[in-house]
TORPA-4810 file (N, C-alpha, C, O; in nm, 3 decimals):
<nodes>
NODE_1_-18.723_16.623_0.755_-18.820_16.513_0.741_-18.748_16.380_0.715_-18.802_16.274_0.746_M
NODE_2_-18.628_16.385_0.659_-18.559_16.263_0.624_-18.519_16.182_0.747_-18.493_16.062_0.737_S
NODE_3_-18.514_16.247_0.865_-18.473_16.177_0.986_-18.590_16.110_1.056_-18.570_16.037_1.153_E
NODE_4_-18.710_16.133_1.009_-18.826_16.072_1.073_-18.819_15.920_1.061_-18.793_15.867_0.953_K
NODE_5_-18.843_15.851_1.172_-18.836_15.705_1.174_-18.967_15.647_1.121_-19.071_15.711_1.124_K
NODE_6_-18.958_15.523_1.072_-19.078_15.461_1.019_-19.069_15.311_1.017_-18.981_15.251_1.079_G
NODE_7_-19.162_15.250_0.943_-19.172_15.104_0.939_-19.043_15.040_0.890_-19.000_14.938_0.944_V
NODE_8_-18.980_15.099_0.787_-18.857_15.041_0.732_-18.747_15.033_0.837_-18.671_14.937_0.842_K
NODE_9_-18.741_15.137_0.923_-18.640_15.137_1.030_-18.667_15.022_1.127_-18.574_14.951_1.167_D
NODE_10_-18.792_15.003_1.163_-18.828_14.897_1.257_-18.800_14.760_1.199_-18.749_14.671_1.268_A
NODE_11_-18.832_14.742_1.072_-18.815_14.611_1.008_-18.668_14.579_0.978_-18.635_14.465_0.949_Y
NODE_12_-18.581_14.680_0.984_-18.440_14.657_0.954_-18.360_14.612_1.076_-18.241_14.582_1.065_S
NODE_13_-18.423_14.607_1.191_-18.356_14.563_1.314_-18.309_14.418_1.298_-18.379_14.334_1.241_I
NODE_14_-18.188_14.392_1.352_-18.136_14.255_1.346_-18.095_14.200_1.483_-18.091_14.079_1.501_K
NODE_15_-18.066_14.287_1.578_-18.018_14.242_1.709_-18.089_14.320_1.819_-18.147_14.425_1.792_T
NODE_16_-18.085_14.270_1.944_-18.139_14.348_2.056_-18.075_14.487_2.068_-18.141_14.584_2.106_P
NODE_17_-17.946_14.494_2.035_-17.877_14.624_2.041_-17.935_14.721_1.938_-17.945_14.841_1.964_E
NODE_18_-17.972_14.669_1.821_-18.036_14.753_1.720_-18.167_14.810_1.773_-18.199_14.926_1.749_D
NODE_19_-18.242_14.727_1.845_-18.369_14.773_1.904_-18.345_14.886_2.001_-18.413_14.989_1.997_S
NODE_20_-18.248_14.866_2.089_-18.217_14.969_2.189_-18.182_15.101_2.120_-18.231_15.206_2.160_I
NODE_21_-18.098_15.094_2.018_-18.053_15.215_1.949_-18.165_15.284_1.874_-18.179_15.406_1.880_N
NODE_22_-18.246_15.206_1.802_-18.355_15.266_1.725_-18.456_15.334_1.817_-18.491_15.450_1.797_L
NODE_23_-18.502_15.261_1.918_-18.610_15.314_2.001_-18.563_15.422_2.098_-18.644_15.497_2.152_Y
NODE_24_-18.431_15.429_2.119_-18.379_15.541_2.199_-18.408_15.673_2.127_-18.447_15.771_2.190_R
NODE_25_-18.389_15.674_1.997_-18.407_15.798_1.921_-18.552_15.818_1.876_-18.589_15.928_1.836_S
NODE_26_-18.633_15.713_1.881_-18.770_15.718_1.828_-18.875_15.738_1.937_-18.986_15.780_1.909_W
NODE_27_-18.839_15.708_2.061_-18.939_15.700_2.168_-19.025_15.825_2.180_-19.147_15.815_2.193_A
NODE_28_-18.963_15.942_2.176_-19.036_16.066_2.204_-19.138_16.101_2.097_-19.233_16.175_2.123_S
NODE_29_-19.120_16.049_1.975_-19.212_16.082_1.866_-19.289_15.960_1.813_-19.367_15.973_1.719_T
NODE_30_-19.267_15.844_1.872_-19.326_15.720_1.822_-19.478_15.728_1.813_-19.537_15.691_1.711_Y
NODE_31_-19.541_15.775_1.919_-19.688_15.779_1.922_-19.745_15.872_1.815_-19.843_15.838_1.749_D
NODE_32_-19.683_15.988_1.800_-19.737_16.088_1.706_-19.694_16.061_1.562_-19.777_16.065_1.471_S
NODE_33_-19.566_16.034_1.540_-19.514_16.018_1.404_-19.544_15.882_1.343_-19.553_15.868_1.221_D
NODE_34_-19.560_15.782_1.427_-19.585_15.648_1.374_-19.727_15.601_1.402_-19.805_15.580_1.310_F
NODE_35_-19.761_15.584_1.529_-19.888_15.521_1.563_-20.008_15.604_1.516_-20.099_15.552_1.452_A
NODE_36_-20.008_15.731_1.547_-20.122_15.815_1.512_-20.126_15.841_1.362_-20.232_15.831_1.300_K
NODE_37_-20.014_15.876_1.304_-20.010_15.912_1.162_-20.051_15.796_1.072_-20.116_15.816_0.970_Q
NODE_38_-20.014_15.674_1.111_-20.044_15.556_1.029_-20.168_15.482_1.074_-20.203_15.379_1.017_N
NODE_39_-20.237_15.534_1.176_-20.353_15.465_1.235_-20.315_15.321_1.265_-20.375_15.226_1.214_D
NODE_40_-20.213_15.306_1.350_-20.159_15.175_1.387_-20.264_15.099_1.466_-20.301_15.138_1.577_Y
NODE_41_-20.313_14.989_1.407_-20.431_14.921_1.458_-20.403_14.807_1.555_-20.492_14.769_1.632_R
NODE_42_-20.284_14.751_1.554_-20.257_14.629_1.630_-20.291_14.641_1.779_-20.354_14.550_1.833_S
NODE_43_-20.251_14.749_1.849_-20.286_14.758_1.991_-20.437_14.761_2.014_-20.487_14.702_2.110_P
NODE_44_-20.509_14.829_1.928_-20.654_14.837_1.940_-20.716_14.698_1.920_-20.807_14.659_1.992_I
NODE_45_-20.664_14.625_1.821_-20.715_14.490_1.794_-20.685_14.396_1.911_-20.768_14.312_1.946_E
NODE_46_-20.568_14.409_1.971_-20.535_14.327_2.088_-20.635_14.356_2.201_-20.684_14.265_2.267_I
NODE_47_-20.664_14.484_2.223_-20.762_14.520_2.324_-20.900_14.462_2.295_-20.969_14.415_2.385_G
NODE_48_-20.938_14.465_2.168_-21.069_14.413_2.127_-21.078_14.262_2.151_-21.178_14.213_2.205_K
NODE_49_-20.975_14.190_2.110_-20.979_14.045_2.127_-20.957_14.003_2.273_-21.004_13.898_2.315_Y
NODE_50_-20.887_14.086_2.349_-20.877_14.057_2.492_-21.015_14.065_2.557_-21.051_13.980_2.639_F
NODE_51_-21.091_14.165_2.519_-21.229_14.176_2.570_-21.312_14.054_2.531_-21.394_14.007_2.608_D
NODE_52_-21.289_14.005_2.410_-21.367_13.892_2.359_-21.335_13.762_2.432_-21.426_13.685_2.465_K
NODE_53_-21.207_13.736_2.458_-21.165_13.605_2.507_-21.137_13.599_2.658_-21.131_13.489_2.714_Y
NODE_54_-21.120_13.711_2.723_-21.073_13.709_2.862_-21.186_13.691_2.961_-21.303_13.713_2.930_S
NODE_55_-21.149_13.650_3.082_-21.241_13.649_3.195_-21.173_13.714_3.315_-21.058_13.756_3.305_N
NODE_56_-21.243_13.723_3.426_-21.192_13.798_3.541_-21.068_13.735_3.603_-20.998_13.800_3.681_H
NODE_57_-21.040_13.609_3.571_-20.923_13.541_3.627_-20.794_13.573_3.551_-20.685_13.541_3.599_K
NODE_58_-20.806_13.635_3.434_-20.689_13.659_3.349_-20.611_13.782_3.394_-20.605_13.882_3.323_D
NODE_59_-20.553_13.774_3.509_-20.476_13.883_3.568_-20.376_13.822_3.667_-20.405_13.717_3.723_T
NODE_60_-20.260_13.885_3.689_-20.211_14.004_3.623_-20.173_13.978_3.477_-20.155_13.863_3.436_P
NODE_61_-20.163_14.086_3.401_-20.133_14.080_3.258_-19.990_14.127_3.235_-19.946_14.224_3.296_I
NODE_62_-19.917_14.059_3.148_-19.786_14.105_3.105_-19.795_14.153_2.960_-19.829_14.075_2.871_L
NODE_63_-19.765_14.280_2.938_-19.762_14.339_2.804_-19.620_14.326_2.751_-19.530_14.398_2.793_D
NODE_64_-19.602_14.233_2.657_-19.470_14.195_2.608_-19.429_14.284_2.492_-19.502_14.298_2.393_V
NODE_65_-19.310_14.346_2.504_-19.269_14.445_2.405_-19.360_14.565_2.411_-19.408_14.614_2.308_G
NODE_66_-19.384_14.613_2.532_-19.487_14.714_2.556_-19.459_14.848_2.489_-19.552_14.924_2.461_A
NODE_67_-19.333_14.877_2.464_-19.300_15.004_2.398_-19.350_15.123_2.477_-19.323_15.136_2.596_G
NODE_68_-19.424_15.211_2.410_-19.474_15.332_2.474_-19.608_15.311_2.544_-19.669_15.407_2.592_T
NODE_69_-19.654_15.187_2.551_-19.774_15.159_2.628_-19.904_15.167_2.551_-20.009_15.190_2.610_G
NODE_70_-19.899_15.150_2.420_-20.020_15.160_2.340_-20.122_15.051_2.373_-20.242_15.077_2.376_L
NODE_71_-20.073_14.929_2.399_-20.165_14.822_2.438_-20.221_14.849_2.577_-20.339_14.828_2.602_V
NODE_72_-20.136_14.896_2.666_-20.181_14.929_2.801_-20.294_15.030_2.801_-20.387_15.019_2.880_G
NODE_73_-20.286_15.127_2.711_-20.394_15.225_2.699_-20.524_15.159_2.655_-20.633_15.198_2.698_E
NODE_74_-20.513_15.059_2.568_-20.632_14.991_2.518_-20.691_14.896_2.622_-20.809_14.860_2.615_C
NODE_75_-20.609_14.854_2.720_-20.655_14.764_2.825_-20.685_14.838_2.954_-20.736_14.779_3.049_L
NODE_76_-20.654_14.964_2.959_-20.658_15.040_3.085_-20.793_15.034_3.154_-20.800_15.030_3.277_D
NODE_77_-20.899_15.033_3.077_-21.032_15.035_3.136_-21.069_14.901_3.200_-21.172_14.890_3.267_E
NODE_78_-20.985_14.799_3.180_-21.014_14.668_3.237_-20.991_14.666_3.388_-21.033_14.573_3.457_S
NODE_79_-20.924_14.770_3.439_-20.895_14.784_3.582_-20.824_14.662_3.638_-20.838_14.631_3.757_S
NODE_80_-20.747_14.592_3.555_-20.666_14.480_3.601_-20.522_14.525_3.616_-20.482_14.629_3.564_R
NODE_81_-20.446_14.446_3.688_-20.305_14.475_3.704_-20.232_14.442_3.575_-20.241_14.329_3.526_E
NODE_82_-20.161_14.539_3.519_-20.087_14.521_3.394_-19.941_14.562_3.416_-19.914_14.671_3.467_I
NODE_83_-19.847_14.474_3.379_-19.705_14.506_3.383_-19.654_14.522_3.240_-19.702_14.456_3.148_D
NODE_84_-19.557_14.610_3.223_-19.497_14.634_3.091_-19.355_14.581_3.090_-19.279_14.604_3.185_A
NODE_85_-19.317_14.509_2.984_-19.180_14.464_2.968_-19.131_14.502_2.829_-19.201_14.482_2.729_I
NODE_86_-19.009_14.557_2.823_-18.953_14.600_2.695_-18.803_14.616_2.712_-18.754_14.631_2.824_D
NODE_87_-18.730_14.614_2.602_-18.585_14.630_2.607_-18.542_14.776_2.608_-18.428_14.808_2.645_I
NODE_88_-18.632_14.867_2.568_-18.597_15.008_2.553_-18.638_15.091_2.674_-18.758_15.109_2.698_S
NODE_89_-18.543_15.142_2.751_-18.578_15.226_2.865_-18.649_15.354_2.825_-18.734_15.405_2.897_P
NODE_90_-18.612_15.407_2.708_-18.675_15.531_2.663_-18.822_15.510_2.628_-18.906_15.594_2.662_E
NODE_91_-18.853_15.400_2.562_-18.994_15.370_2.532_-19.072_15.345_2.661_-19.185_15.391_2.676_M
NODE_92_-19.011_15.272_2.754_-19.077_15.245_2.881_-19.101_15.372_2.962_-19.199_15.381_3.036_L
NODE_93_-19.013_15.469_2.947_-19.035_15.596_3.017_-19.162_15.665_2.968_-19.235_15.725_3.047_N
NODE_94_-19.189_15.654_2.839_-19.314_15.709_2.784_-19.432_15.630_2.838_-19.533_15.689_2.878_I
NODE_95_-19.420_15.497_2.840_-19.528_15.412_2.892_-19.558_15.444_3.038_-19.674_15.447_3.079_A
NODE_96_-19.454_15.467_3.116_-19.471_15.496_3.259_-19.557_15.620_3.280_-19.638_15.624_3.372_R
NODE_97_-19.540_15.719_3.196_-19.613_15.845_3.209_-19.764_15.829_3.184_-19.843_15.915_3.223_L
NODE_98_-19.802_15.720_3.118_-19.944_15.698_3.087_-20.022_15.637_3.204_-20.144_15.628_3.201_K
NODE_99_-19.948_15.595_3.307_-20.011_15.541_3.429_-20.104_15.422_3.402_-20.205_15.405_3.470_N
NODE_100_-20.068_15.341_3.303_-20.146_15.221_3.272_-20.093_15.100_3.349_-20.165_15.002_3.370_C
NODE_101_-19.967_15.107_3.390_-19.897_14.987_3.434_-19.866_14.987_3.584_-19.836_15.091_3.644_Y
NODE_102_-19.876_14.869_3.642_-19.840_14.850_3.782_-19.688_14.841_3.798_-19.633_14.887_3.898_S
NODE_103_-19.622_14.783_3.699_-19.478_14.763_3.707_-19.417_14.781_3.569_-19.477_14.744_3.468_K
NODE_104_-19.297_14.839_3.565_-19.221_14.856_3.441_-19.097_14.768_3.450_-19.018_14.781_3.543_I
NODE_105_-19.081_14.679_3.352_-18.970_14.584_3.353_-18.885_14.605_3.229_-18.932_14.585_3.117_I
NODE_106_-18.760_14.643_3.248_-18.667_14.656_3.136_-18.591_14.526_3.121_-18.518_14.486_3.213_E
NODE_107_-18.606_14.457_3.008_-18.544_14.327_2.991_-18.533_14.291_2.844_-18.609_14.338_2.760_A
NODE_108_-18.435_14.205_2.815_-18.418_14.147_2.682_-18.502_14.020_2.676_-18.475_13.924_2.747_D
NODE_109_-18.604_14.021_2.592_-18.697_13.908_2.585_-18.634_13.781_2.532_-18.691_13.673_2.544_L
NODE_110_-18.516_13.792_2.472_-18.449_13.672_2.421_-18.369_13.601_2.529_-18.312_13.495_2.504_T
NODE_111_-18.364_13.658_2.649_-18.292_13.597_2.762_-18.393_13.548_2.866_-18.512_13.580_2.859_K
NODE_112_-18.345_13.469_2.962_-18.432_13.425_3.071_-18.476_13.547_3.151_-18.395_13.633_3.185_R
NODE_113_-18.605_13.553_3.180_-18.662_13.668_3.249_-18.655_13.648_3.400_-18.670_13.536_3.450_L
NODE_114_-18.634_13.756_3.471_-18.631_13.751_3.618_-18.773_13.761_3.672_-18.808_13.853_3.746_L
NODE_115_-18.853_13.662_3.633_-18.994_13.654_3.671_-19.019_13.511_3.718_-18.973_13.416_3.655_I
NODE_116_-19.091_13.498_3.826_-19.120_13.365_3.880_-19.205_13.282_3.785_-19.280_13.335_3.703_N
NODE_117_-19.192_13.150_3.798_-19.278_13.059_3.723_-19.425_13.085_3.758_-19.458_13.122_3.871_D
NODE_118_-19.512_13.065_3.660_-19.658_13.064_3.684_-19.708_13.193_3.749_-19.800_13.189_3.832_N
NODE_119_-19.651_13.306_3.712_-19.687_13.431_3.778_-19.807_13.501_3.712_-19.898_13.546_3.780_H
NODE_120_-19.805_13.507_3.579_-19.904_13.590_3.509_-20.029_13.511_3.470_-20.023_13.391_3.444_Y
NODE_121_-20.141_13.582_3.466_-20.267_13.523_3.423_-20.297_13.550_3.277_-20.389_13.491_3.221_G
NODE_122_-20.220_13.639_3.213_-20.241_13.669_3.071_-20.115_13.731_3.012_-20.042_13.804_3.080_A
NODE_123_-20.092_13.701_2.886_-19.984_13.761_2.807_-20.047_13.830_2.688_-20.125_13.770_2.615_I
NODE_124_-20.013_13.958_2.667_-20.059_14.029_2.548_-19.937_14.091_2.479_-19.837_14.120_2.544_V
NODE_125_-19.947_14.110_2.349_-19.835_14.169_2.277_-19.880_14.215_2.138_-19.951_14.143_2.068_S
NODE_126_-19.838_14.336_2.101_-19.866_14.389_1.967_-19.736_14.440_1.906_-19.667_14.523_1.966_A
NODE_127_-19.702_14.391_1.788_-19.589_14.444_1.713_-19.453_14.394_1.757_-19.351_14.446_1.712_G
NODE_128_-19.449_14.295_1.843_-19.321_14.244_1.891_-19.273_14.125_1.808_-19.153_14.112_1.783_T
NODE_129_-19.365_14.040_1.767_-19.328_13.925_1.683_-19.337_13.969_1.536_-19.432_13.937_1.465_F
NODE_130_-19.235_14.044_1.495_-19.233_14.103_1.362_-19.091_14.100_1.307_-19.001_14.045_1.370_T
NODE_131_-19.071_14.158_1.191_-18.941_14.158_1.127_-18.833_14.212_1.220_-18.845_14.323_1.273_H
NODE_132_-18.727_14.133_1.242_-18.609_14.180_1.313_-18.623_14.193_1.463_-18.526_14.230_1.530_G
NODE_133_-18.738_14.163_1.518_-18.757_14.186_1.660_-18.740_14.057_1.741_-18.628_14.021_1.778_H
NODE_134_-18.848_13.987_1.769_-18.843_13.871_1.857_-18.900_13.749_1.785_-19.004_13.757_1.720_V
NODE_135_-18.830_13.637_1.797_-18.871_13.516_1.728_-18.957_13.425_1.814_-18.988_13.458_1.928_G
NODE_136_-18.996_13.309_1.759_-19.091_13.221_1.825_-19.039_13.154_1.952_-19.119_13.113_2.036_P
NODE_137_-18.907_13.141_1.968_-18.855_13.072_2.086_-18.889_13.144_2.216_-18.887_13.083_2.324_D
NODE_138_-18.920_13.271_2.207_-18.960_13.347_2.327_-19.086_13.289_2.391_-19.108_13.306_2.511_V
NODE_139_-19.167_13.220_2.312_-19.290_13.163_2.366_-19.263_13.064_2.478_-19.345_13.049_2.569_L
NODE_140_-19.151_12.995_2.474_-19.118_12.901_2.581_-19.105_12.973_2.715_-19.158_12.927_2.816_D
NODE_141_-19.035_13.083_2.715_-19.016_13.159_2.838_-19.146_13.224_2.885_-19.173_13.232_3.004_E
NODE_142_-19.226_13.269_2.791_-19.354_13.329_2.827_-19.449_13.225_2.886_-19.526_13.255_2.977_L
NODE_143_-19.443_13.104_2.834_-19.523_12.996_2.894_-19.476_12.966_3.036_-19.558_12.938_3.123_L
NODE_144_-19.347_12.972_3.058_-19.294_12.946_3.192_-19.350_13.043_3.296_-19.383_13.003_3.407_R
NODE_145_-19.359_13.171_3.259_-19.399_13.273_3.357_-19.550_13.287_3.367_-19.600_13.370_3.444_V
NODE_146_-19.624_13.207_3.290_-19.771_13.215_3.290_-19.828_13.092_3.359_-19.781_12.980_3.339_T
NODE_147_-19.929_13.114_3.439_-19.986_13.000_3.513_-20.081_12.920_3.424_-20.123_12.966_3.318_R
NODE_148_-20.113_12.801_3.470_-20.206_12.714_3.398_-20.340_12.785_3.379_-20.395_12.841_3.474_S
NODE_149_-20.391_12.781_3.258_-20.515_12.850_3.226_-20.495_12.992_3.177_-20.591_13.058_3.137_G
NODE_150_-20.371_13.041_3.182_-20.342_13.178_3.141_-20.368_13.202_2.994_-20.347_13.114_2.910_G
NODE_151_-20.414_13.323_2.963_-20.454_13.360_2.827_-20.339_13.426_2.753_-20.269_13.512_2.808_L
NODE_152_-20.318_13.386_2.628_-20.220_13.449_2.539_-20.295_13.515_2.423_-20.376_13.450_2.357_F
NODE_153_-20.269_13.643_2.399_-20.322_13.712_2.281_-20.210_13.801_2.226_-20.170_13.897_2.290_I
NODE_154_-20.160_13.768_2.107_-20.047_13.843_2.053_-20.051_13.844_1.900_-20.112_13.757_1.838_F
NODE_155_-19.985_13.943_1.843_-19.978_13.953_1.697_-19.851_13.888_1.645_-19.745_13.897_1.707_T
NODE_156_-19.863_13.822_1.530_-19.748_13.772_1.454_-19.759_13.833_1.314_-19.864_13.821_1.249_I
NODE_157_-19.654_13.895_1.267_-19.657_13.950_1.132_-19.684_13.837_1.032_-19.621_13.731_1.037_H
NODE_158_-19.781_13.860_0.943_-19.828_13.751_0.857_-19.718_13.690_0.771_-19.723_13.571_0.742_Y
NODE_159_-19.620_13.770_0.730_-19.511_13.716_0.646_-19.420_13.623_0.725_-19.350_13.539_0.668_Q
NODE_160_-19.420_13.639_0.858_-19.326_13.564_0.940_-19.385_13.439_1.003_-19.311_13.360_1.062_L
NODE_161_-19.516_13.419_0.993_-19.577_13.306_1.061_-19.507_13.175_1.020_-19.473_13.093_1.106_Y
NODE_162_-19.485_13.157_0.892_-19.411_13.039_0.845_-19.263_13.070_0.826_-19.176_12.988_0.858_K
NODE_163_-19.234_13.188_0.775_-19.096_13.224_0.742_-19.004_13.218_0.863_-18.890_13.175_0.852_Q
NODE_164_-19.054_13.262_0.981_-18.971_13.264_1.102_-18.994_13.142_1.191_-18.932_13.129_1.296_A
NODE_165_-19.083_13.052_1.149_-19.103_12.928_1.222_-19.204_12.933_1.335_-19.202_12.848_1.424_G
NODE_166_-19.294_13.032_1.332_-19.398_13.035_1.435_-19.493_12.916_1.420_-19.544_12.863_1.520_F
NODE_167_-19.516_12.874_1.296_-19.603_12.758_1.275_-19.544_12.633_1.340_-19.617_12.555_1.401_D
NODE_168_-19.413_12.614_1.327_-19.346_12.498_1.386_-19.345_12.508_1.539_-19.361_12.408_1.608_K
NODE_169_-19.325_12.630_1.591_-19.323_12.648_1.736_-19.461_12.618_1.796_-19.470_12.558_1.903_K
NODE_170_-19.567_12.660_1.728_-19.703_12.632_1.777_-19.725_12.480_1.784_-19.785_12.430_1.879_I
NODE_171_-19.676_12.408_1.684_-19.686_12.262_1.686_-19.602_12.202_1.798_-19.641_12.105_1.862_L
NODE_172_-19.486_12.261_1.820_-19.394_12.211_1.922_-19.453_12.222_2.063_-19.429_12.137_2.148_E
NODE_173_-19.530_12.329_2.086_-19.585_12.352_2.220_-19.731_12.310_2.231_-19.797_12.340_2.330_I
NODE_174_-19.783_12.241_2.130_-19.927_12.216_2.124_-19.980_12.137_2.244_-20.097_12.152_2.280_E
NODE_175_-19.896_12.053_2.305_-19.942_11.978_2.422_-19.952_12.066_2.547_-20.014_12.027_2.646_K
NODE_176_-19.890_12.183_2.541_-19.891_12.275_2.655_-19.997_12.385_2.644_-20.016_12.464_2.736_S
NODE_177_-20.067_12.389_2.528_-20.163_12.497_2.505_-20.294_12.442_2.449_-20.300_12.330_2.398_I
NODE_178_-20.398_12.521_2.460_-20.524_12.487_2.396_-20.512_12.512_2.245_-20.419_12.579_2.200_T
NODE_179_-20.605_12.459_2.169_-20.603_12.481_2.025_-20.612_12.631_1.995_-20.707_12.696_2.038_K
NODE_180_-20.516_12.685_1.921_-20.516_12.830_1.897_-20.630_12.876_1.805_-20.674_12.803_1.717_P
NODE_181_-20.674_12.998_1.828_-20.762_13.069_1.735_-20.678_13.175_1.666_-20.594_13.241_1.728_N
NODE_182_-20.701_13.192_1.536_-20.625_13.289_1.459_-20.719_13.390_1.394_-20.824_13.354_1.341_F
NODE_183_-20.680_13.518_1.399_-20.758_13.624_1.337_-20.662_13.713_1.257_-20.568_13.769_1.314_H
NODE_184_-20.685_13.726_1.127_-20.599_13.811_1.044_-20.657_13.951_1.037_-20.773_13.969_1.000_E
NODE_185_-20.577_14.049_1.073_-20.624_14.188_1.073_-20.519_14.278_1.008_-20.401_14.243_1.002_V
NODE_186_-20.562_14.393_0.961_-20.471_14.490_0.901_-20.395_14.564_1.010_-20.450_14.598_1.115_S
NODE_187_-20.267_14.589_0.984_-20.184_14.660_1.081_-20.217_14.809_1.083_-20.219_14.872_1.189_V
NODE_188_-20.243_14.865_0.965_-20.260_15.009_0.954_-20.394_15.046_0.890_-20.446_14.974_0.804_Y
NODE_189_-20.447_15.158_0.933_-20.566_15.211_0.870_-20.534_15.322_0.773_-20.619_15.362_0.692_G
NODE_190_-20.410_15.375_0.779_-20.379_15.495_0.703_-20.232_15.502_0.665_-20.172_15.609_0.669_N
NODE_191_-20.172_15.388_0.628_-20.030_15.388_0.593_-20.018_15.375_0.442_-20.060_15.274_0.384_N
NODE_192_-19.960_15.476_0.379_-19.949_15.479_0.233_-19.819_15.419_0.181_-19.793_15.422_0.061_L
NODE_193_-19.739_15.363_0.272_-19.613_15.300_0.233_-19.642_15.189_0.130_-19.719_15.097_0.157_D
NODE_194_-19.579_15.200_0.013_-19.610_15.105_-0.095_-19.565_14.963_-0.062_-19.618_14.867_-0.117_K
NODE_195_-19.466_14.949_0.027_-19.416_14.817_0.062_-19.489_14.755_0.182_-19.507_14.634_0.188_D
NODE_196_-19.531_14.841_0.276_-19.583_14.787_0.402_-19.720_14.840_0.443_-19.774_14.798_0.546_H
NODE_197_-19.776_14.929_0.366_-19.903_14.990_0.404_-20.018_14.892_0.417_-20.113_14.916_0.492_G
NODE_198_-20.010_14.781_0.343_-20.117_14.681_0.348_-20.081_14.561_0.434_-20.147_14.457_0.425_S
NODE_199_-19.979_14.573_0.517_-19.935_14.462_0.602_-20.048_14.413_0.693_-20.135_14.489_0.734_D
NODE_200_-20.044_14.285_0.722_-20.140_14.225_0.813_-20.066_14.150_0.924_-19.950_14.113_0.910_K
NODE_201_-20.137_14.128_1.033_-20.085_14.044_1.140_-20.186_13.934_1.169_-20.305_13.948_1.142_V
NODE_202_-20.136_13.826_1.226_-20.221_13.718_1.271_-20.232_13.728_1.422_-20.135_13.705_1.494_I
NODE_203_-20.349_13.763_1.471_-20.372_13.765_1.614_-20.392_13.621_1.659_-20.485_13.553_1.616_I
NODE_204_-20.305_13.576_1.745_-20.300_13.437_1.790_-20.350_13.429_1.934_-20.302_13.502_2.021_T
NODE_205_-20.445_13.340_1.957_-20.510_13.331_2.089_-20.511_13.186_2.136_-20.558_13.097_2.065_V
NODE_206_-20.460_13.163_2.255_-20.470_13.030_2.318_-20.453_13.045_2.469_-20.423_13.154_2.519_F
NODE_207_-20.472_12.937_2.539_-20.447_12.934_2.683_-20.344_12.827_2.714_-20.335_12.725_2.646_R
NODE_208_-20.266_12.853_2.817_-20.173_12.752_2.866_-20.253_12.645_2.940_-20.337_12.677_3.023_K
NODE_209_-20.225_12.520_2.909_-20.295_12.411_2.977_-20.247_12.396_3.122_-20.295_12.309_3.194_K
</nodes>
């Protein structure tokens, strides 16, 4: 039981290489040992708010930091084209098996993406803008690959909104986006971890102008 991965392992990541190494060993049990056991809510909440804010033009969708495809499963009934992007080939292999995605893209989100300008109609992401994973500067590249009017719905860990500079980045790009809507939701429904069981995320919603 001591080898089971958990929230502390995810939050201890410091580099893209750390992500690759962690998720290589975690991919096969991530859904059962982490998402299901802790009632991981973020992908479900992303699906809910996508239904609330989206329209038929918000396609294709890019699922950023898609992991094993939990968000894709929540969006699957939308019958829209959804692509998955993640740094972990092992996690993406699990996502591929769920048949939610039109395309699987293995890439480091901190680098320039091999995606054309103005390609996507929507960006979604759950659990990527969190401790040790991806910082706010990635939003510049995501804006580049999204067309005018494209919808953004993603989670930011509540402790990092100011700590990691997401608040400053939102101000920096404010002329390129509509006024954001923010929704604070619980990450877990059943996580007894004394340090992280009550964690929250800020679901951030805006459109590219």
